[in-house]
N, C-alpha and C positions, 0 to 999 in steps of 0.2 A: 509688237510692242511687248516686253514681257512681263506674263501677266502675272508674276508670282509679284513683280516689279507695285502692280496697278493695284493686288489685294492689298499688297502691306500698306501701303500709301492712303489705300482710301479708308482702310481699317483704322488707322490711324486718325484721320481729320472727320472720321465719324464718331470716335472717342472725346476727340475734343470739342466739337460739336454739342454733343450730349452731355455734354459736364458745363460748357459754356449755358446752354438752353438749362439745366437744371440749377444752378447758380441765377441765372436771370432771372426764375421761377420765384425764388425766393427770396430776392431783392424788390421784387414786384409785391410781393406779397407782407415782404417783412418790411418793408426801406432798406433805406440802404447802412448795412449791417455788415460788422468785418465778423469772421474774414471771408465772405463772401463777395462784399462791395472789389476786398483786393486781389481776391483770385478769380473773379470772372474776367477782369482787368489782363491778369496773366493767361488766360485760357486763350481770349481775343491773341495775346503774342503769338503763342505757341502756334494759333490756327495759321497767324503771316509768314512764323517759321516754315510749317508747311509746304505752303503754297509755293516758292522757288522750285521747291522740288520736281512739280506736279509738271511747270516750266519746262524749266530741265530735260524730263523726260518727253514730253509731250503727249503728257495725259492729262484729259478732261475732267476739271476739280469740281465733283460729287456737290449736288445743292445739298443747302443747309435746311433740312425741314423740322429740325426736332425740337424746335419750339413750341410746335403742333402734336408734338409726342410726349412729352411730358408735361408735368405739374407739381407743383411746387407739395413739399412736404403739411401737415399740417398742424407741427411746430416747428419753432428751431432748434430745439434738440433734436430731433429727426432727423431735420436736414444735414446737421451737423454727423448725424450717426450716417447718414449718406452719404455726405460730401467723405468720413472716411470708406466708409467701401469703395464710393466711385474711385480713389485714389487710391488702392489695393491694387483693385482688379486695374487700375491705368499702368501703375508701376508693374502687374503680371503681362501685359498685352503686351507693355514695349521688350520688356525680355523675350518673348515670342519671336517677335518681331525682329530683335537685331539678332538673332539665332536664323532668322529666313535671309535677313538682309547682308550676309556677308560679300557678294561679289557689290556692292552699291557703296564706298567709305563715306559718298557725300549725304546718302540716306542716314545711316550709322551717328554719325557724328549727331545730326538735328534731333535722332532717335534718346541717343542718349542723352542728351542736352532734355530734352522734354520729359526720358524718365527721371534724370536727375531732380527735375523740381517739382516734381508730385513724391519724393522720396523725400527732399530732404526740407520744398518748402511747403507744399501743400496736405502734406500728410498732418504734419504736426501741431499744423495752425485747424484744422478740425479736430483733431484729437485735443489740442486745448480747449477746443469747443464743446468738446462733450465731456471734460473732467468737469468744466463749468457751468453744466447743464442744459448748454444751450444761450447763455447768456450771453451777449455780446462784449467782443474784444477791443481794450481801452488800446489809447494810444496813436503812433505813428507806422507801428512796425509792418515796413512793406512783406508780403509772402508771393514775392516779383512770380518774375519767369518761370 
């Protein structure tokens, strides 16, 4: 199997695992606060979007050991700041992976959608959280896929 493709998919799913674990730790420490409660659900959907690609190309799905590797930040403001950083890194990672995956249009379609979600939904939600000083959001606005 193509080692480059395996590397691309492994990096993508590890990044999604890491984000989900961090956001879950925030929820465990501070409760069901937004935007974390919405975005952790989106991270689950991102992982679910990547899984069929592993199956399509006959690649093993790496285990998720991130819950034991991350800790919740000390405050909600710090958590929101980490969310901003994580989503910027995520978008940059997807830009790089998209350049590397030209031979795999199915993979590119998924990577583009995940990158779009980070840029258009997750990053702005965390930026608003930082602007509010870490106070939880209001209302039912979703920060979807």
